[in-house]
N, C-alpha and C positions, 0 to 999 in steps of 0.2 A: 555313366550310362548303366542301365540295368542289363541283366543277363539277356532278357528278351530283345532289347535294342541292339545288343552286340550280335545276337544271332541273326537278326534282320540285316544288320550291316555286313556280317560275314556272308550271308546269302547273296548280297549284291556283289561282293568281291568275287565270290566263286562263279556267279553267273557271267561276269565279265561282259555285260551288255553296254557299259558306259565307255566313254573315251578313256584313253590312258591317263590323262591328267585327273579325271574324276576318280578313277580307280586308285591312283596314287593318293589322292585326298582321303578316300575311304580308308586306305591302309594306315595313313597317318592318324586319322581319327580313332581307328581301332586300337592302334599301338599306344595312343595316349590315354586310353581308358582301361588298360589291363596292366598288371604288374610284370608280365612276361615281356622282356625286351624283344622288340621286333616280332611280336607274336603273330602278326599277319602273314609272315613268311610260312607259317605252319599250314596255311591254306594250299600252298604249292609244294613244299618240301618237308620231309620229316625232320625231327630234331636230330642234329649231328649228321645230316645227310652227306654222303660221300659218293659222288657219281661213279667212281671207279669200282666200288664194291657193293653199292646198294641198288636194288631194282625198284625204280620209282613207280613202275606199273602196279606194284603191290601196295602202294600207299593210297588209301582211300578212306580217310576219316570223315565223319560227318561234321557239319558246321558246329553242331552242339558239342561234340567231343573236343574240338579245337577251342571253342569258347571256354568250356569247363577247364581245360588244361591251362589256358592262359589266366583264368581267374583264380585258379588254385595255386599258382606259382608263388613260392616264397623265396625271396632273395636271401642269400647267405651274407651276413655281415662279416667283413674282414677288418680287423683292427690294423691300422697302419702305425708304425712307430715313427715318431718325429726324430729326424736326424739333424744334428747341428754340425755345420761345417765351419771349422776354424780357418778363416782365410788370412789370418795375420802371418806375416813372415818372421816374426820374432820368436 
């Protein structure tokens, strides 16, 4: 999807005029088209949100800001070591 298409999709998510199942489908579509894992959650909650310490009323990003954040995300590659387990009893 293009940035413009993601913005239009994000506006539909934020407007919340569709049914819950339609909104869920929009979120899945959004998430499958950006590198940020579960990026659609950013329409509702800030990154690393903690209800005990954060004031959600101060969170008011634009759809464009969320789309740009999700599109600019770069995953960090972590190398995993292969571990061999010797299961012989001798």
